[in-house]
LUMZALUM-694739 format. One record per atom (N, C-alpha, C): residue in one letter; chain; atom name; x, y, z. Coordinates in Angstrom, 3 decimals. Example, Ala and Ser with C-alpha at 12.3 -4.5 7.8 and 13.67 -1.06 7.14 Angstrom:
! residues 2
(atom "a","A","N",(13.190,-5.690,7.800))
(atom "a","A","CA",(12.300,-4.500,7.800))
(atom "a","A","C",(13.200,-3.300,7.800))
(atom "s","A","N",(12.850,-2.250,7.080))
(atom "s","A","CA",(13.670,-1.060,7.140))
(atom "s","A","C",(12.900,0.030,7.870))
END
This chain:
! residues 118
(atom "m","A","N",(6.373,61.340,-11.147))
(atom "m","A","CA",(5.816,62.261,-10.142))
(atom "m","A","C",(5.970,63.628,-10.581))
(atom "k","A","N",(4.920,64.340,-10.509))
(atom "k","A","CA",(4.981,65.755,-10.820))
(atom "k","A","C",(5.452,66.494,-9.596))
(atom "n","A","N",(6.553,67.238,-9.727))
(atom "n","A","CA",(7.165,68.012,-8.594))
(atom "n","A","C",(6.436,69.296,-8.335))
(atom "k","A","N",(6.040,69.391,-7.107))
(atom "k","A","CA",(5.479,70.526,-6.687))
(atom "k","A","C",(5.878,70.820,-5.147))
(atom "i","A","N",(5.542,71.969,-4.610))
(atom "i","A","CA",(5.887,72.211,-3.235))
(atom "i","A","C",(5.177,71.148,-2.299))
(atom "i","A","N",(5.962,70.680,-1.353))
(atom "i","A","CA",(5.383,69.616,-0.506))
(atom "i","A","C",(4.805,70.278,0.672))
(atom "k","A","N",(3.407,70.005,0.933))
(atom "k","A","CA",(2.657,70.739,1.951))
(atom "k","A","C",(2.102,69.773,2.959))
(atom "t","A","N",(1.961,68.519,2.616))
(atom "t","A","CA",(1.273,67.514,3.497))
(atom "t","A","C",(2.369,66.523,3.776))
(atom "k","A","N",(1.939,65.769,4.950))
(atom "k","A","CA",(2.749,64.440,5.390))
(atom "k","A","C",(2.640,63.454,4.196))
(atom "k","A","N",(1.470,63.327,3.606))
(atom "k","A","CA",(1.244,62.343,2.503))
(atom "k","A","C",(2.057,62.698,1.315))
(atom "e","A","N",(2.134,63.937,0.951))
(atom "e","A","CA",(2.996,64.338,-0.116))
(atom "e","A","C",(4.554,64.135,0.109))
(atom "y","A","N",(4.776,64.374,1.365))
(atom "y","A","CA",(6.168,64.196,1.831))
(atom "y","A","C",(6.623,62.754,1.717))
(atom "e","A","N",(5.792,61.822,2.262))
(atom "e","A","CA",(6.001,60.394,2.179))
(atom "e","A","C",(6.219,59.965,0.703))
(atom "k","A","N",(5.259,60.463,-0.131))
(atom "k","A","CA",(5.259,60.129,-1.618))
(atom "k","A","C",(6.627,60.586,-2.183))
(atom "a","A","N",(6.962,61.831,-1.946))
(atom "a","A","CA",(8.177,62.364,-2.482))
(atom "a","A","C",(9.527,61.510,-1.927))
(atom "l","A","N",(9.390,60.872,-0.701))
(atom "l","A","CA",(10.474,60.243,-0.126))
(atom "l","A","C",(10.394,58.903,-0.982))
(atom "n","A","N",(9.406,58.276,-1.233))
(atom "n","A","CA",(9.284,57.027,-1.990))
(atom "n","A","C",(9.895,57.269,-3.476))
(atom "r","A","N",(9.552,58.377,-4.048))
(atom "r","A","CA",(10.016,58.691,-5.434))
(atom "r","A","C",(11.513,58.845,-5.286))
(atom "l","A","N",(12.085,59.607,-4.357))
(atom "l","A","CA",(13.519,59.716,-4.073))
(atom "l","A","C",(14.176,58.377,-4.055))
(atom "e","A","N",(13.648,57.522,-3.331))
(atom "e","A","CA",(14.336,56.080,-3.277))
(atom "e","A","C",(14.267,55.466,-4.587))
(atom "q","A","N",(13.282,55.725,-5.431))
(atom "q","A","CA",(13.280,54.956,-6.759))
(atom "q","A","C",(14.410,55.640,-7.659))
(atom "i","A","N",(14.685,56.835,-7.500))
(atom "i","A","CA",(15.636,57.421,-8.548))
(atom "i","A","C",(16.829,57.840,-7.872))
(atom "f","A","N",(17.194,57.329,-6.661))
(atom "f","A","CA",(18.302,57.779,-6.005))
(atom "f","A","C",(19.738,57.630,-6.710))
(atom "n","A","N",(19.822,56.575,-7.452))
(atom "n","A","CA",(21.063,56.414,-8.238))
(atom "n","A","C",(21.047,57.030,-9.547))
(atom "a","A","N",(20.205,57.921,-9.887))
(atom "a","A","CA",(20.104,58.575,-11.184))
(atom "a","A","C",(21.386,59.432,-11.475))
(atom "r","A","N",(21.897,59.256,-12.661))
(atom "r","A","CA",(22.966,60.080,-13.167))
(atom "r","A","C",(22.808,61.521,-13.306))
(atom "p","A","N",(23.736,62.356,-12.895))
(atom "p","A","CA",(23.503,63.696,-13.033))
(atom "p","A","C",(23.535,64.087,-14.571))
(atom "g","A","N",(22.707,65.100,-14.941))
(atom "g","A","CA",(22.593,65.563,-16.220))
(atom "g","A","C",(21.410,64.842,-16.945))
(atom "t","A","N",(20.835,63.823,-16.373))
(atom "t","A","CA",(19.728,63.169,-17.001))
(atom "t","A","C",(18.368,63.796,-16.463))
(atom "a","A","N",(17.350,63.375,-17.138))
(atom "a","A","CA",(16.013,63.832,-16.529))
(atom "a","A","C",(15.844,63.405,-15.138))
(atom "e","A","N",(16.013,62.187,-14.834))
(atom "e","A","CA",(15.902,61.642,-13.399))
(atom "e","A","C",(16.914,62.231,-12.598))
(atom "g","A","N",(18.142,62.509,-13.052))
(atom "g","A","CA",(19.094,63.246,-12.247))
(atom "g","A","C",(18.611,64.736,-11.735))
(atom "d","A","N",(17.988,65.282,-12.698))
(atom "d","A","CA",(17.461,66.614,-12.444))
(atom "d","A","C",(16.321,66.633,-11.521))
(atom "e","A","N",(15.478,65.509,-11.618))
(atom "e","A","CA",(14.332,65.369,-10.839))
(atom "e","A","C",(14.888,65.013,-9.302))
(atom "l","A","N",(15.859,64.211,-9.185))
(atom "l","A","CA",(16.400,63.875,-7.938))
(atom "l","A","C",(16.934,65.076,-7.286))
(atom "e","A","N",(17.745,65.996,-7.975))
(atom "e","A","CA",(18.169,67.217,-7.339))
(atom "e","A","C",(17.042,68.116,-6.908))
(atom "f","A","N",(15.951,68.270,-7.807))
(atom "f","A","CA",(14.934,69.158,-7.389))
(atom "f","A","C",(14.132,68.530,-6.258))
(atom "l","A","N",(13.878,67.213,-6.276))
(atom "l","A","CA",(13.114,66.633,-5.092))
(atom "l","A","C",(13.772,66.654,-3.830))
(atom "s","A","N",(15.187,66.686,-3.894))
(atom "s","A","CA",(16.081,66.761,-2.626))
(atom "s","A","C",(15.781,68.113,-2.069))
(atom "l","A","N",(15.743,69.237,-2.894))
(atom "l","A","CA",(15.532,70.563,-2.404))
(atom "l","A","C",(14.255,70.735,-1.813))
(atom "l","A","N",(13.134,70.136,-2.451))
(atom "l","A","CA",(11.868,70.144,-1.876))
(atom "l","A","C",(11.691,69.439,-0.456))
(atom "l","A","N",(12.312,68.328,-0.460))
(atom "l","A","CA",(12.212,67.502,0.721))
(atom "l","A","C",(13.066,68.325,1.987))
(atom "d","A","N",(14.104,68.855,1.518))
(atom "d","A","CA",(15.012,69.648,2.540))
(atom "d","A","C",(14.243,70.766,2.999))
(atom "n","A","N",(13.517,71.426,2.152))
(atom "n","A","CA",(12.691,72.596,2.446))
(atom "n","A","C",(11.549,72.268,3.471))
(atom "y","A","N",(10.784,71.156,3.144))
(atom "y","A","CA",(9.756,70.561,4.069))
(atom "y","A","C",(10.268,70.217,5.343))
(atom "e","A","N",(11.455,69.282,5.425))
(atom "e","A","CA",(12.066,69.029,6.701))
(atom "e","A","C",(12.576,70.196,7.545))
(atom "k","A","N",(13.026,71.219,7.025))
(atom "k","A","CA",(13.435,72.318,7.768))
(atom "k","A","C",(12.268,73.044,8.486))
(atom "e","A","N",(11.225,72.958,7.723))
(atom "e","A","CA",(9.901,73.650,8.260))
(atom "e","A","C",(9.234,72.799,9.248))
(atom "h","A","N",(9.119,71.506,9.114))
(atom "h","A","CA",(8.373,70.559,9.984))
(atom "h","A","C",(9.178,69.762,10.983))
(atom "f","A","N",(10.378,69.731,10.680))
(atom "f","A","CA",(11.322,68.854,11.676))
(atom "f","A","C",(12.540,69.778,12.052))
(atom "p","A","N",(12.366,70.937,12.626))
(atom "p","A","CA",(13.454,71.756,12.923))
(atom "p","A","C",(14.403,71.163,14.019))
(atom "i","A","N",(15.840,71.420,13.683))
(atom "i","A","CA",(16.792,71.032,14.834))
(atom "i","A","C",(17.272,72.145,15.460))
(atom "d","A","N",(17.084,72.149,16.902))
(atom "d","A","CA",(17.623,73.298,17.687))
(atom "d","A","C",(19.175,73.221,17.687))
(atom "l","A","N",(19.653,74.435,17.773))
(atom "l","A","CA",(21.111,74.528,18.090))
(atom "l","A","C",(21.505,73.955,19.323))
(atom "p","A","N",(22.683,73.402,19.479))
(atom "p","A","CA",(23.141,72.798,20.832))
(atom "p","A","C",(23.385,73.874,21.915))
(atom "d","A","N",(23.291,73.532,22.967))
(atom "d","A","CA",(23.743,74.374,24.161))
(atom "d","A","C",(25.098,74.906,24.000))
(atom "p","A","N",(25.509,76.081,24.175))
(atom "p","A","CA",(26.815,76.560,24.033))
(atom "p","A","C",(27.896,75.933,24.931))
(atom "i","A","N",(27.632,75.664,26.095))
(atom "i","A","CA",(28.555,74.967,26.884))
(atom "i","A","C",(28.765,73.451,26.539))
(atom "e","A","N",(27.527,72.760,26.300))
(atom "e","A","CA",(27.742,71.453,25.839))
(atom "e","A","C",(28.533,71.449,24.469))
(atom "a","A","N",(28.338,72.474,23.690))
(atom "a","A","CA",(29.065,72.336,22.416))
(atom "a","A","C",(30.558,72.525,22.733))
(atom "i","A","N",(30.903,73.377,23.656))
(atom "i","A","CA",(32.357,73.611,23.983))
(atom "i","A","C",(32.740,72.153,24.601))
(atom "k","A","N",(32.163,71.600,25.376))
(atom "k","A","CA",(32.580,70.369,25.980))
(atom "k","A","C",(32.708,69.227,24.947))
(atom "f","A","N",(31.723,69.204,24.020))
(atom "f","A","CA",(31.777,68.139,22.897))
(atom "f","A","C",(32.989,68.472,22.047))
(atom "r","A","N",(33.247,69.663,21.764))
(atom "r","A","CA",(34.374,69.933,20.880))
(atom "r","A","C",(35.714,69.650,21.639))
(atom "m","A","N",(35.739,69.947,22.851))
(atom "m","A","CA",(36.895,69.576,23.684))
(atom "m","A","C",(37.208,68.030,23.625))
(atom "e","A","N",(36.130,67.302,23.838))
(atom "e","A","CA",(36.276,65.795,23.704))
(atom "e","A","C",(36.752,65.426,22.299))
(atom "q","A","N",(36.225,65.951,21.331))
(atom "q","A","CA",(36.623,65.558,20.042))
(atom "q","A","C",(38.059,65.958,19.656))
(atom "m","A","N",(38.541,66.970,20.303))
(atom "m","A","CA",(39.945,67.404,20.074))
(atom "m","A","C",(40.881,66.924,21.013))
(atom "g","A","N",(40.387,66.226,22.084))
(atom "g","A","CA",(41.271,65.659,23.131))
(atom "g","A","C",(41.773,66.707,24.011))
(atom "y","A","N",(41.102,67.841,24.147))
(atom "y","A","CA",(41.461,68.983,25.023))
(atom "y","A","C",(41.045,68.725,26.501))
(atom "k","A","N",(41.975,69.072,27.376))
(atom "k","A","CA",(41.661,69.132,28.835))
(atom "k","A","C",(41.399,70.688,29.289))
(atom "s","A","N",(41.086,70.995,30.339))
(atom "s","A","CA",(40.758,72.333,30.790))
(atom "s","A","C",(41.954,73.196,30.590))
(atom "s","A","N",(43.254,72.624,30.864))
(atom "s","A","CA",(44.431,73.340,30.595))
(atom "s","A","C",(44.624,73.688,29.155))
(atom "d","A","N",(44.222,72.920,28.292))
(atom "d","A","CA",(44.158,73.272,26.816))
(atom "d","A","C",(43.259,74.450,26.509))
(atom "l","A","N",(42.083,74.361,27.139))
(atom "l","A","CA",(41.045,75.398,26.889))
(atom "l","A","C",(41.433,76.751,27.521))
(atom "a","A","N",(42.308,76.629,28.627))
(atom "a","A","CA",(42.913,77.786,29.288))
(atom "a","A","C",(43.714,78.592,28.278))
(atom "r","A","N",(44.392,77.838,27.467))
(atom "r","A","CA",(45.222,78.679,26.449))
(atom "r","A","C",(44.364,79.496,25.427))
(atom "v","A","N",(43.091,78.933,25.344))
(atom "v","A","CA",(42.177,79.745,24.517))
(atom "v","A","C",(41.461,80.894,25.156))
(atom "l","A","N",(41.015,80.520,26.368))
(atom "l","A","CA",(40.219,81.599,27.135))
(atom "l","A","C",(40.958,82.439,28.068))
(atom "g","A","N",(42.260,81.950,28.468))
(atom "g","A","CA",(43.043,82.997,29.218))
(atom "g","A","C",(43.507,82.278,30.534))
(atom "f","A","N",(42.627,81.868,31.394))
(atom "f","A","CA",(42.980,81.407,32.746))
(atom "f","A","C",(42.205,80.080,32.999))
(atom "r","A","N",(42.885,79.225,33.715))
(atom "r","A","CA",(42.190,78.004,34.188))
(atom "r","A","C",(40.907,78.265,34.975))
(atom "s","A","N",(41.048,79.177,35.881))
(atom "s","A","CA",(39.783,79.513,36.796))
(atom "s","A","C",(38.607,79.949,35.826))
(atom "r","A","N",(39.023,80.808,34.748))
(atom "r","A","CA",(37.882,81.165,33.819))
(atom "r","A","C",(37.220,80.016,33.172))
(atom "v","A","N",(38.018,79.090,32.701))
(atom "v","A","CA",(37.536,77.951,32.094))
(atom "v","A","C",(36.597,77.171,33.019))
(atom "s","A","N",(36.933,76.943,34.217))
(atom "s","A","CA",(36.162,76.259,35.162))
(atom "s","A","C",(34.862,77.111,35.424))
(atom "e","A","N",(34.885,78.364,35.571))
(atom "e","A","CA",(33.662,79.096,35.655))
(atom "e","A","C",(32.800,79.105,34.544))
(atom "v","A","N",(33.348,79.070,33.249))
(atom "v","A","CA",(32.466,79.038,32.109))
(atom "v","A","C",(31.847,77.601,31.872))
(atom "l","A","N",(32.646,76.624,32.138))
(atom "l","A","CA",(32.147,75.214,31.995))
(atom "l","A","C",(31.107,74.894,33.127))
(atom "n","A","N",(31.174,75.567,34.244))
(atom "n","A","CA",(30.351,75.327,35.329))
(atom "n","A","C",(29.146,76.296,35.305))
(atom "r","A","N",(29.106,77.167,34.242))
(atom "r","A","CA",(27.994,78.039,33.996))
(atom "r","A","C",(27.937,79.177,34.979))
(atom "k","A","N",(29.132,79.580,35.538))
(atom "k","A","CA",(29.129,80.551,36.612))
(atom "k","A","C",(29.588,81.881,35.947))
(atom "r","A","N",(30.080,81.863,34.744))
(atom "r","A","CA",(30.553,83.026,33.991))
(atom "r","A","C",(30.045,82.864,32.627))
(atom "k","A","N",(29.434,83.983,31.929))
(atom "k","A","CA",(29.017,84.095,30.726))
(atom "k","A","C",(30.231,84.169,29.766))
(atom "l","A","N",(29.976,83.632,28.565))
(atom "l","A","CA",(30.942,83.947,27.512))
(atom "l","A","C",(30.988,85.283,27.131))
(atom "s","A","N",(32.116,86.010,26.971))
(atom "s","A","CA",(32.282,87.354,26.550))
(atom "s","A","C",(32.451,87.331,24.969))
(atom "l","A","N",(32.353,88.507,24.320))
(atom "l","A","CA",(32.603,88.529,22.994))
(atom "l","A","C",(34.018,88.009,22.646))
(atom "s","A","N",(35.082,88.362,23.333))
(atom "s","A","CA",(36.353,87.955,22.943))
(atom "s","A","C",(36.509,86.500,23.092))
(atom "m","A","N",(35.869,85.851,24.172))
(atom "m","A","CA",(35.811,84.448,24.326))
(atom "m","A","C",(35.155,83.717,23.116))
(atom "i","A","N",(33.924,84.269,22.719))
(atom "i","A","CA",(33.305,83.674,21.636))
(atom "i","A","C",(34.115,83.735,20.316))
(atom "r","A","N",(34.755,84.813,20.176))
(atom "r","A","CA",(35.755,84.899,19.018))
(atom "r","A","C",(36.858,83.936,19.003))
(atom "r","A","N",(37.480,83.759,20.137))
(atom "r","A","CA",(38.530,82.756,20.308))
(atom "r","A","C",(38.075,81.325,20.119))
(atom "l","A","N",(36.870,81.011,20.767))
(atom "l","A","CA",(36.360,79.695,20.612))
(atom "l","A","C",(36.040,79.372,19.155))
(atom "n","A","N",(35.495,80.333,18.575))
(atom "n","A","CA",(35.104,80.187,17.090))
(atom "n","A","C",(36.327,79.892,16.236))
(atom "k","A","N",(37.398,80.669,16.487))
(atom "k","A","CA",(38.572,80.621,15.815))
(atom "k","A","C",(39.479,79.343,16.018))
(atom "d","A","N",(39.504,79.110,17.299))
(atom "d","A","CA",(40.468,77.936,17.700))
(atom "d","A","C",(39.869,76.611,17.744))
(atom "l","A","N",(38.516,76.616,18.069))
(atom "l","A","CA",(37.898,75.297,18.199))
(atom "l","A","C",(36.746,75.129,17.173))
(atom "h","A","N",(36.694,76.115,16.309))
(atom "h","A","CA",(35.770,76.031,15.190))
(atom "h","A","C",(34.347,75.722,15.540))
(atom "i","A","N",(33.887,76.382,16.615))
(atom "i","A","CA",(32.470,76.267,17.020))
(atom "i","A","C",(31.813,77.471,16.384))
(atom "p","A","N",(30.678,77.314,15.681))
(atom "p","A","CA",(29.935,78.299,15.083))
(atom "p","A","C",(29.506,79.485,16.091))
(atom "t","A","N",(29.566,80.692,15.745))
(atom "t","A","CA",(29.248,81.811,16.599))
(atom "t","A","C",(27.831,81.767,16.924))
(atom "d","A","N",(26.920,81.422,16.032))
(atom "d","A","CA",(25.534,81.236,16.300))
(atom "d","A","C",(25.227,80.244,17.380))
(atom "v","A","N",(26.058,79.262,17.537))
(atom "v","A","CA",(25.918,78.415,18.769))
(atom "v","A","C",(26.365,79.148,20.009))
(atom "l","A","N",(27.473,79.787,19.903))
(atom "l","A","CA",(28.061,80.337,21.140))
(atom "l","A","C",(27.324,81.521,21.737))
(atom "i","A","N",(26.578,82.233,20.953))
(atom "i","A","CA",(26.038,83.543,21.364))
(atom "i","A","C",(24.438,83.153,22.082))
(atom "q","A","N",(24.105,81.934,22.024))
(atom "q","A","CA",(22.793,81.704,22.615))
(atom "q","A","C",(22.825,81.824,24.055))
(atom "e","A","N",(21.731,82.130,24.746))
(atom "e","A","CA",(21.557,82.092,26.228))
(atom "e","A","C",(21.658,80.732,26.643))
(atom "y","A","N",(22.181,80.588,27.860))
(atom "y","A","CA",(22.236,79.375,28.554))
(atom "y","A","C",(22.037,79.598,29.985))
END
């Protein structure tokens, strides 16, 4: 397959099929190089045609709390007060810059997720 920028759905499907054929190619070989290049082309097409929105900030906090086994009291140590946690999680208080920084540092939630409007 001649590699070129993928512009149509048909070209995308053809590239996916070729990727499947050479999926186990060894790095450093011609097919390995083709696999790497094809992966970049497919990734570029998918980002443009199948974008994934960032998650809602509050849902991201709740999800991360669940992953870490945190309760509201644990999050209060990050945000300051238990009442503040309740207000944030119930969408009655916006996240401040200092809250965003602490959530990013302590819960490892990306800032681009936390700064979104909700």
